[in-house]
PAZAPA-4460 file (N, C-alpha, C; in steps of 0.05 Angstrom, whole numbers, plus 32768, in hexadecimal, padded with zeros to 4 digits):
% residues 252
    n_x    n_y    n_z   ca_x   ca_y   ca_z    c_x    c_y    c_z   seq   type   mol
   8696   8022   7806   869D   800F   781B   86B6   8000   7814     1      M     A
   86C6   7FF7   7828   86DF   7FE9   7823   86DA   7FCC   781C     2      P     A
   86D1   7FC7   7803   86CB   7FAC   77FB   86E4   7F9C   77F7     3      W     A
   86E3   7F83   7800   86F9   7F70   77FE   86F0   7F59   77ED     4      N     A
   86F9   7F57   77D4   86F0   7F41   77C2   86F6   7F26   77CD     5      P     A
   870C   7F22   77DB   8713   7F08   77E5   8700   7EFF   77FC     6      D     A
   86F9   7F13   780D   86E6   7F0D   7822   86CB   7F07   7817     7      Q     A
   86C2   7F17   7804   86A8   7F13   77F8   86A5   7EF8   77EA     8      Y     A
   86BB   7EEF   77DD   86BA   7ED7   77CD   86BE   7EBD   77DE     9      N     A
   86C1   7EC0   77F9   86C2   7EA8   7809   86A9   7E97   7807    10      K     A
   8693   7EA4   7800   867A   7E95   77FD   866F   7E9A   77E1    11      F     A
   8681   7E98   77CD   867A   7E9F   77B2   8663   7E8E   77A7    12      Q     A
   8664   7E74   77AB   8650   7E63   779F   8635   7E68   77AC    13      S     A
   8634   7E6D   77C7   861B   7E72   77D4   860F   7E8D   77CB    14      E     A
   8620   7EA1   77C8   8616   7EBB   77BF   860D   7EBA   77A2    15      R     A
   861A   7EA9   7792   8613   7EA8   7775   85F8   7E9B   7770    16      A     A
   85EE   7E8C   7782   85D4   7E7E   777D   85BE   7E92   7776    17      A     A
   85BD   7EA8   7785   85A8   7EBC   777F   85AC   7ECA   7765    18      A     A
   85C6   7ECD   775D   85CC   7ED9   7743   85BF   7EC8   772D    19      F     A
   85C4   7EAE   772E   85BA   7E9D   7719   859B   7E9B   7719    20      F     A
   858F   7E9E   7730   8572   7EA0   7731   8569   7EBA   7723    21      D     A
   8577   7ECF   7728   8570   7EE9   771A   8575   7EE7   76FC    22      L     A
   858B   7EDA   76F5   8592   7ED7   76D9   857B   7EC8   76CA    23      L     A
   856F   7EB5   76D9   8559   7EA6   76CD   8540   7EB6   76C7    24      G     A
   853E   7ECE   76D3   8527   7EE0   76CE   852C   7EF3   76B6    25      L     A
   8545   7EF3   76AD   854C   7F06   7697   8541   7EFB   767C    26      V     A
   8534   7F0D   766E   852B   7F06   7653   8543   7F06   7640    27      K     A
   8549   7EEF   7635   8561   7EED   7624   855A   7EF7   7608    28      V     A
   8566   7F0E   7601   8562   7F1A   75E7   857D   7F24   75DC    29      R     A
   8581   7F25   75C3   859B   7F2E   75B8   859D   7F4D   75B7    30      P     A
   85B5   7F57   75B4   85BB   7F73   75AD   85AF   7F87   75C1    31      D     A
   85B3   7F82   75DA   85A8   7F94   75EF   85BE   7FA6   75F9    32      L     A
   85B5   7FBD   7604   85C7   7FCE   7614   85C1   7FC7   7631    33      E     A
   85D6   7FBE   763F   85D2   7FB3   765A   85E5   7FC0   766E    34      V     A
   85DB   7FC5   7686   85ED   7FCD   769C   85E8   7FBB   76B4    35      V     A
   85FE   7FB3   76C0   85FE   7FA3   76D8   8607   7FB5   76EF    36      D     A
   85F4   7FBC   7700   85FA   7FCF   7716   8606   7FC1   772E    37      L     A
   861E   7FC9   7736   862B   7FBB   774C   8636   7FA1   7743    38      G     A
   8646   7FA1   772E   864F   7F89   7721   8665   7F7B   7731    39      C     A
   8672   7F88   7745   8686   7F7C   7754   869E   7F74   7744    40      G     A
   86A7   7F5B   7747   86C0   7F51   773A   86BB   7F4B   771C    41      T     A
   86A2   7F4A   7713   869C   7F47   76F7   8697   7F2B   76EE    42      G     A
   869D   7F17   76FE   869A   7EFB   76F6   867D   7EF5   76EF    43      E     A
   866A   7EFE   7700   864E   7EF8   76FA   8644   7F09   76E3    44      L     A
   864E   7F21   76E0   8646   7F31   76C9   864D   7F23   76AF    45      T     A
   8663   7F15   76AF   866B   7F05   7697   8655   7EF1   7690    46      R     A
   864A   7EE4   76A4   8634   7ED0   769F   861C   7EDF   7693    47      H     A
   8616   7EF7   769D   8600   7F06   7692   8605   7F0D   7675    48      L     A
   861D   7F16   766F   8624   7F1D   7653   8623   7F05   7641    49      A     A
   862B   7EEE   764B   862D   7ED6   763A   8611   7ECC   7631    50      D     A
   85FC   7ED3   763F   85E1   7EC9   7636   85D3   7EDD   7624    51      I     A
   85DF   7EF4   7620   85D2   7F09   7610   85E3   7F0E   75F7    52      L     A
   85DE   7EFF   75E2   85EF   7F01   75CA   85EE   7F1D   75BD    53      P     A
   8605   7F26   75B5   8606   7F40   75A7   8601   7F58   75B8    54      G     A
   85FF   7F55   75D2   85F8   7F6B   75E3   8611   7F7A   75ED    55      S     A
   860D   7F93   75F5   8622   7FA4   7601   861C   7FA5   761F    56      Q     A
   862E   7F99   762E   8629   7F97   764B   863E   7FA8   765A    57      V     A
   8634   7FB9   766C   8646   7FCA   767C   8643   7FC1   7699    58      L     A
   8659   7FBA   76A6   8659   7FB4   76C3   8661   7FCD   76D2    59      G     A
   8651   7FD6   76E4   8656   7FEF   76F3   8659   7FEA   7711    60      L     A
   866E   7FF4   771D   8672   7FF0   773A   8682   8008   7744    61      D     A
   867D   8010   775D   868B   8027   7768   86A4   801E   7777    62      R     A
   86A9   8004   777B   86C0   7FFA   7789   86D6   7FF3   7776    63      S     A
   86EC   8002   7777   8703   7FFD   7767   8710   7FE2   776F    64      S     A
   870E   7FDB   7788   871A   7FC2   7791   870B   7FAA   7785    65      A     A
   86F1   7FAB   7783   86E2   7F96   7776   86E7   7F95   7758    66      M     A
   86E8   7FAD   774C   86EB   7FAE   772F   8707   7FA6   7726    67      L     A
   871A   7FA5   7738   8735   7F9E   7731   8737   7F83   7724    68      A     A
   8724   7F71   772B   8724   7F56   7720   8714   7F53   7706    69      S     A
   8706   7F68   76FE   86F4   7F66   76E8   8702   7F66   76CD    70      S     A
   871B   7F70   76CB   8728   7F73   76B2   872B   7F58   76A3    71      S     A
   872C   7F43   76B2   8730   7F28   76A5   8717   7F20   7695    72      R     A
   8700   7F2D   769A   86E7   7F26   768C   86E0   7F38   7675    73      Y     A
   86F0   7F4D   7671   86EA   7F60   765C   86ED   7F52   7641    74      V     A
   86DA   7F58   7630   86DA   7F4D   7614   86C8   7F5F   7604    75      R     A
   86C8   7F5C   75E9   86B5   7F6B   75D9   8698   7F67   75E3    76      P     A
   868B   7F7C   75E9   866F   7F7A   75F3   866E   7F7A   7611    77      G     A
   8684   7F7A   7620   8684   7F79   763D   869B   7F8B   7647    78      L     A
   8693   7FA0   7657   86A7   7FB2   7662   869E   7FB9   767E    79      R     A
   86B1   7FC5   768D   86AC   7FCC   76A9   86B5   7FE9   76AE    80      F     A
   86A6   7FF6   76C0   86AD   8012   76C7   86A7   8016   76E5    81      E     A
   86B7   8028   76F0   86B2   8031   770C   869D   8048   770A    82      E     A
   8688   8046   771A   8674   805A   771A   865F   8057   7730    83      G     A
   864F   806B   7733   863B   806C   7748   8620   8065   773D    84      N     A
   8613   8051   7748   85F9   8048   773F   85E4   805F   7740    85      I     A
   85E6   806F   7755   85D2   8085   7758   85D6   809C   7744    86      S     A
   85EC   809A   7734   85F1   80AE   771F   85F1   80A1   7704    87      Q     A
   85E2   808B   7701   85E1   807D   76E8   85D9   808F   76D1    88      L     A
   85E6   808B   76BA   85E0   809A   76A2   85DA   8086   768B    89      E     A
   85CC   8090   7677   85C7   807F   765F   85AC   8071   7661    90      G     A
   85A6   8064   764B   858D   8055   7648   8594   8038   7642    91      Q     A
   8585   8025   764E   858C   8009   764C   8573   7FF8   7646    92      Y     A
   8579   7FE1   7639   8564   7FCD   7634   8561   7FBA   764C    93      D     A
   8576   7FB7   765B   8576   7FA7   7673   8587   7FB4   7689    94      L     A
   857A   7FBA   769F   8588   7FC3   76B7   8587   7FAC   76CB    95      I     A
   859F   7FA2   76D1   85A2   7F8A   76E1   85B2   7F91   76FA    96      F     A
   85AB   7F86   7711   85BA   7F8B   7729   85B7   7F74   773C    97      S     A
   85CE   7F68   7744   85CE   7F52   7756   85DC   7F59   7770    98      N     A
   85CD   7F5A   7786   85D8   7F5F   77A1   85E8   7F79   77A2    99      A     A
   85DC   7F8F   7799   85EA   7FA9   779B   85D7   7FBF   77A4   100      A     A
   85BE   7FBF   779B   85AD   7FD6   77A1   85A5   7FD9   77BE   101      L     A
   85AA   7FC4   77CE   85A4   7FC5   77EB   85B6   7FD9   77F9   102      Q     A
   85CC   7FE1   77EB   85DF   7FF4   77F7   85D7   8011   77F1   103      W     A
   85C2   8015   77E1   85B9   8030   77DA   859F   8036   77E9   104      L     A
   859C   804D   77F4   8585   8054   7804   856E   805E   77F2   105      D     A
   8556   8060   77FF   853F   806D   77F3   8536   805F   77D9   106      N     A
   852D   8047   77DB   8525   8038   77C3   850C   8043   77B5   107      H     A
   84FC   8051   77C4   84E5   805D   77B6   84ED   8073   77A3   108      T     A
   8506   807D   77A6   8511   8090   7793   8524   8083   7780   109      R     A
   8534   8070   778A   8548   8062   777A   853C   8053   7762   110      L     A
   8527   8043   7767   851D   8032   7751   850F   8043   773B   111      F     A
   8500   8057   7741   84F6   8068   772B   850D   8076   771C   112      P     A
   8523   807C   7729   853A   8088   771C   8546   8074   7708   113      Y     A
   854A   805B   7711   8554   8046   76FF   8541   8041   76E8   114      L     A
   8527   8042   76EF   8512   803D   76DB   8514   8052   76C4   115      W     A
   851C   806A   76CB   851E   807F   76B7   8535   807A   76A3   116      S     A
   8547   8067   76AA   855D   8060   7698   8558   8046   7689   117      H     A
   853F   803C   768B   8537   8024   767E   8527   802A   7665   118      L     A
   852F   801F   764E   8521   8025   7635   8506   8017   7635   119      R     A
   84F4   8021   7624   84DB   8014   7620   84DF   7FF8   7616   120      L     A
   84D1   7FE5   7622   84D5   7FC9   761B   84EC   7FBC   762A   121      G     A
   84FA   7FCB   763B   8511   7FC1   7649   8509   7FB2   7663   122      G     A
   851D   7FA8   7671   8518   7F98   7689   852B   7FA1   769F   123      Q     A
   851F   7FA2   76B7   852F   7FA7   76D0   852F   7F8C   76DF   124      L     A
   8546   7F83   76E7   8549   7F6A   76F6   855C   7F6E   770D   125      A     A
   8552   7F69   7725   8561   7F71   773D   855F   7F5B   7752   126      V     A
   8575   7F55   7760   8575   7F44   7777   8582   7F53   778E   127      Q     A
   8576   7F52   77A6   8581   7F5F   77BD   857E   7F4E   77D6   128      M     A
   8593   7F4C   77E7   8590   7F3F   7801   857A   7F4E   7811   129      P     A
   856A   7F3E   7820   8556   7F4A   7831   8557   7F3C   784C   130      A     A
   856F   7F38   7856   8573   7F29   786F   8577   7F3B   7887   131      N     A
   856D   7F54   7885   8572   7F68   7899   8564   7F62   78B4   132      H     A
   8551   7F4F   78B5   8544   7F48   78CE   8550   7F2F   78DA   133      D     A
   8565   7F24   78CE   8572   7F0D   78D8   8584   7F15   78F0   134      H     A
   8588   7F03   7904   8599   7F0A   791B   85B5   7F13   7913   135      P     A
   85C0   7F08   78FD   85DB   7F11   78F5   85DC   7F2E   78EE   136      S     A
   85C6   7F39   78E4   85C5   7F55   78DD   85BC   7F66   78F5   137      H     A
   85A8   7F5C   7904   859F   7F6B   791B   85B4   7F6E   7930   138      L     A
   85C6   7F5B   7932   85DC   7F5D   7946   85EF   7F74   793F   139      L     A
   85F4   7F78   7926   8606   7F8E   791E   85F9   7FA9   7926   140      A     A
   85DF   7FAB   7921   85D1   7FC4   7929   85D2   7FC8   7948   141      L     A
   85CE   7FB2   7956   85CE   7FB4   7974   85EA   7FBD   797E   142      E     A
   85FF   7FB1   7973   861A   7FB9   797C   8620   7FD6   7975   143      L     A
   8616   7FDF   795E   861B   7FFB   7956   860E   800F   7969   144      A     A
   85FA   8006   7977   85EC   8018   798A   85F7   8016   79A6   145      Q     A
   860C   8006   79AA   8617   8002   79C5   8633   800F   79C7   146      A     A
   863C   8013   79DF   8656   801D   79E3   866B   8007   79DF   147      Q     A
   8683   800E   79D4   868D   8029   79CE   8688   8031   79B1   148      P     A
   8675   8025   79A3   8672   8029   7987   865D   803F   797F   149      F     A
   864B   8044   7991   8633   8054   7989   863A   8070   797F   150      R     A
   864F   807C   7989   8655   8097   7980   865D   8099   7962   151      E     A
   8664   8082   7957   866B   8081   793B   8653   807B   7928   152      F     A
   863C   8075   7935   8624   806F   7926   860D   8080   7930   153      F     A
   860E   809A   792B   85F9   80AC   7935   85DD   80A4   792B   154      P     A
   85DB   8096   7915   85C1   808D   790B   85BA   8071   7916   155      Q     A
   85CB   8066   7927   85C5   804C   7933   85CD   8034   7922   156      G     A
   85DC   8038   790C   85E3   8022   78FB   85D5   8025   78E0   157      G     A
   85D8   8011   78CF   85CC   8013   78B5   85B3   8002   78B3   158      R     A
   859C   800F   78AE   8583   8002   78A9   8581   7FFB   788B   159      E     A
   8578   7FE3   7885   8575   7FDB   7869   855F   7FEB   785B   160      S     A
   8565   7FF4   7842   8550   8002   7833   853E   7FEF   7823   161      P     A
   8543   7FD5   7824   8534   7FC2   7813   8517   7FC0   781D   162      V     A
   8505   7FC2   780A   84E8   7FC3   7810   84DD   7FA7   780D   163      L     A
   84C3   7FA4   7814   84B5   7F8B   7810   84B1   7F86   77F2   164      L     A
   84B1   7F6D   77E9   84AD   7F67   77CD   8494   7F74   77C2   165      P     A
   847E   7F73   77D1   8465   7F7E   77C7   8466   7F9D   77C3   166      E     A
   8478   7FAA   77D3   847C   7FC7   77CF   8489   7FCC   77B4   167      T     A
   849D   7FBC   77AD   84AA   7FBF   7793   8496   7FB9   777D   168      Y     A
   8486   7FA4   7781   8472   7F9D   776C   845F   7FB5   7767   169      A     A
   8455   7FC1   777C   8443   7FD8   7779   8452   7FEF   776C   170      Q     A
   846B   7FF4   7773   847B   8009   7767   847E   8005   7749   171      M     A
   8484   7FED   7741   8488   7FE7   7725   846E   7FEB   7716   172      F     A
   8458   7FE2   7722   843E   7FE6   7715   8438   8003   7711   173      F     A
   843D   8013   7726   8438   8030   7724   844A   803E   770F   174      D     A
   8462   8032   770A   8474   803D   76F6   846C   8035   76DA   175      L     A
   8459   8023   76D8   8450   801A   76BD   845D   8000   76B5   176      G     A
   8467   7FF0   76C8   8475   7FD7   76C2   8461   7FC1   76BB   177      G     A
   846C   7FAC   76AF   845C   7F94   76A9   846D   7F7C   76AE   178      S     A
   8461   7F64   76AE   846F   7F4B   76B3   847F   7F4D   76CC   179      E     A
   8472   7F55   76E1   847F   7F5B   76FB   8484   7F41   770B   180      I     A
   849D   7F3D   7713   84A4   7F28   7726   84B0   7F36   773E   181      T     A
   84A6   7F30   7756   84B1   7F3B   776F   84AD   7F25   7784   182      A     A
   84C3   7F19   778C   84C1   7F02   779E   84D8   7F02   77B3   183      M     A
   84D2   7EF5   77C9   84E6   7EF1   77DE   84ED   7ED3   77DE   184      L     A
   8507   7ECE   77DE   8511   7EB2   77DF   8525   7EAE   77F5   185      K     A
   8522   7E98   7804   8535   7E92   7819   8549   7E7E   780E   186      I     A
   8563   7E85   7810   8579   7E73   7808   8583   7E65   7820   187      Y     A
   8581   7E4A   7821   8588   7E3B   7839   85A6   7E33   7839   188      P     A
   85B6   7E43   7847   85D3   7E3E   7848   85D9   7E2F   7863   189      H     A
   85E8   7E1A   7861   85F1   7E0C   7879   860F   7E11   787C   190      V     A
   8616   7E20   7891   8631   7E28   7896   863D   7E18   78AE   191      L     A
   8657   7E18   78AF   8665   7E08   78C4   865D   7E10   78E0   192      A     A
   865C   7E2A   78E5   8657   7E34   7900   8652   7E51   78FF   193      D     A
   864F   7E5E   7917   8649   7E7A   7918   8660   7E8B   790C   194      A     A
   8679   7E82   7910   868F   7E90   7904   868D   7E92   78E6   195      D     A
   8681   7E7E   78D9   867D   7E7F   78BC   8669   7E95   78B5   196      A     A
   8655   7E99   78C5   8642   7EAF   78C0   8652   7ECA   78C2   197      I     A
   8664   7ECC   78D6   8674   7EE4   78D8   8684   7EE8   78BF   198      L     A
   8691   7ED3   78B4   86A0   7ED6   789C   868F   7EDF   7885   199      E     A
   8676   7ED5   7884   8663   7EDD   786F   865E   7EFC   7871   200      W     A
   8656   7F05   7888   864D   7F21   788A   8665   7F34   788A   201      V     A
   867D   7F2A   7890   8695   7F3C   788D   8699   7F45   7871   202      K     A
   868F   7F35   785E   8692   7F3C   7842   867D   7F4F   7837   203      G     A
   8669   7F54   7847   8653   7F66   783E   864A   7F79   7855   204      T     A
   8638   7F70   7865   862B   7F80   787A   863F   7F8F   788B   205      L     A
   8654   7F81   7895   8665   7F8E   78A9   8679   7FA1   789D   206      L     A
   867B   7FA2   7882   868C   7FB7   7876   8683   7FD2   787E   207      T     A
   8668   7FD6   7880   865D   7FF0   7887   8667   7FF8   78A3   208      Y     A
   8665   7FE5   78B6   866B   7FEB   78D2   8689   7FEF   78D5   209      Y     A
   8699   7FDF   78C8   86B6   7FE2   78CA   86BF   7FFD   78BE   210      Q     A
   86B2   8005   78A9   86B9   801E   789C   86B5   8036   78AF   211      E     A
   86A1   8035   78C0   869A   804B   78D1   86A8   804B   78EC   212      H     A
   86B8   8037   78F1   86C6   8035   790B   86E3   803C   7907   213      L     A
   86F0   8048   791B   870D   804C   791A   871B   8031   791C   214      P     A
   8733   8030   7913   8742   8017   7912   8743   8009   792D   215      A     A
   8746   8018   7943   8749   800C   795D   8730   7FFE   7967   216      E     A
   8718   8004   795B   86FF   7FF8   7964   86F5   7FE2   7950   217      L     A
   8701   7FE0   7939   86F7   7FCD   7925   86F9   7FB0   792F   218      Q     A
   8711   7FA9   793A   8715   7F8E   7944   8703   7F88   795B   219      A     A
   86FE   7F9C   796D   86EC   7F98   7984   86D0   7F93   797B   220      L     A
   86C7   7FA2   7967   86AC   7F9E   795C   86A9   7F81   7951   221      F     A
   86BC   7F79   7942   86BB   7F5E   7936   86BC   7F48   794C   222      L     A
   86CC   7F4C   7961   86CE   7F38   7976   86B4   7F37   7986   223      E     A
   86A8   7F4E   798C   868E   7F4D   799B   8678   7F42   7989   224      Q     A
   8679   7F48   7970   8665   7F3C   795D   8669   7F1E   795C   225      Y     A
   8681   7F14   795A   8687   7EF7   7958   867D   7EE9   7972   226      R     A
   8683   7EF5   7989   867B   7EE8   79A2   865D   7EE6   79A5   227      R     A
   864F   7EFC   799F   8632   7EFC   79A1   8625   7EEA   798C   228      R     A
   8631   7EE9   7974   8626   7ED8   795F   8628   7EBA   7968   229      L     A
   863E   7EB3   7975   8641   7E97   797E   862E   7E91   7994   230      N     A
   8626   7EA5   79A4   8611   7EA0   79B8   85F6   7E9B   79AB   231      E     A
   85F1   7EAA   7996   85D7   7EA7   7988   85D6   7E8D   7978   232      I     A
   85EC   7E85   796C   85ED   7E6D   795B   8603   7E5A   7966   233      F     A
   85FE   7E4C   797C   8612   7E3A   7987   8614   7E1F   7978   234      P     A
   8600   7E19   7967   8600   7DFF   795A   8614   7DFD   7943   235      Q     A
   861C   7DE5   793C   862E   7DDF   7926   8624   7DC7   7917   236      K     A
   861F   7DC8   78FD   861F   7DE0   78ED   8608   7DF3   78F3   237      P     A
   8607   7E0A   78E6   85F2   7E1D   78EB   85E3   7E23   78D1   238      V     A
   85C9   7E25   78D4   85B8   7E2C   78BC   85B7   7E4A   78BA   239      F     A
   85BF   7E53   78A2   85BE   7E70   789D   85AA   7E75   7886   240      Y     A
   8591   7E79   788D   857D   7E7F   7879   857F   7E9C   7870   241      G     A
   8584   7EA0   7857   858A   7EBB   784C   8574   7EC3   7839   242      F     A
   8566   7ED9   7840   854F   7EE2   782F   8559   7EF6   781A   243      K     A
   854E   7EF3   7802   8554   7F05   77ED   853B   7F0C   77DD   244      R     A
   853A   7F25   77D3   8524   7F2E   77C2   852D   7F2D   77A5   245      V     A
   851D   7F21   7794   8522   7F20   7777   850C   7F2F   7769   246      L     A
   8514   7F40   7757   8502   7F52   7749   8507   7F51   772B   247      L     A
   84F2   7F51   771B   84F4   7F54   76FE   84DB   7F62   76F4   248      S     A
   84DF   7F75   76E2   84C8   7F84   76D7   84D0   7F8E   76BC   249      V     A
   84BC   7F8F   76AA   84C1   7F99   768F   84B4   7FB5   768D   250      A     A
   84C0   7FC7   767D   84B5   7FE1   7679   84A5   7FE1   765F   251      R     A
   848B   7FE6   7662   8479   7FE5   764B   847F   7FFC   7638   252      R     A
***
């Protein structure tokens, strides 16, 4: 997807709140082999590396645009590579992922695959947005199914692969996990107006829709989205409650 680091970081502090909640679930131990899946610009990966003394931390992301900013954080014990999460190689003591796995489909297959790369005694810690039933997300699906956009979305738009927290908990139990945490948390963001919600989703959700549209329809999609969003959220400021799933499990 055509990720834009500047657009994504317009709400950097709001997005980072969930990262630090996830970081609080990490068991701090020295000398670990760690991978951060979907590390983005690398700034948050640096925080992860800083709490794990003597560890070797790899930040992995498939977006060269996002990784372009990561070089400033490289140091002994912290490096970054371009790569595909679904083709992960190696064995790790900690597999960490903040706001990335929601972009990969088929989680009933994905999570056991990641589990196979987790060493005995290791930990999997994941945070994913789960706001797919919010009007800001449903509106994008609705527009994708309307003219003149529908021919570019034969599947009707992108459905979120994120499962219910209890489904992940059962999956981890079946995989032989222990110390399972699986919870849904609502992050209460107060934004200036509906246009601010648009700016938020332009950095994430709408990248998918823009990527699938020809250039001559991208601006029209955004304008129709903006107009409809202002009809749904006419108030100023606007409350943007954002749901996220936080997961942590140890491999016995």
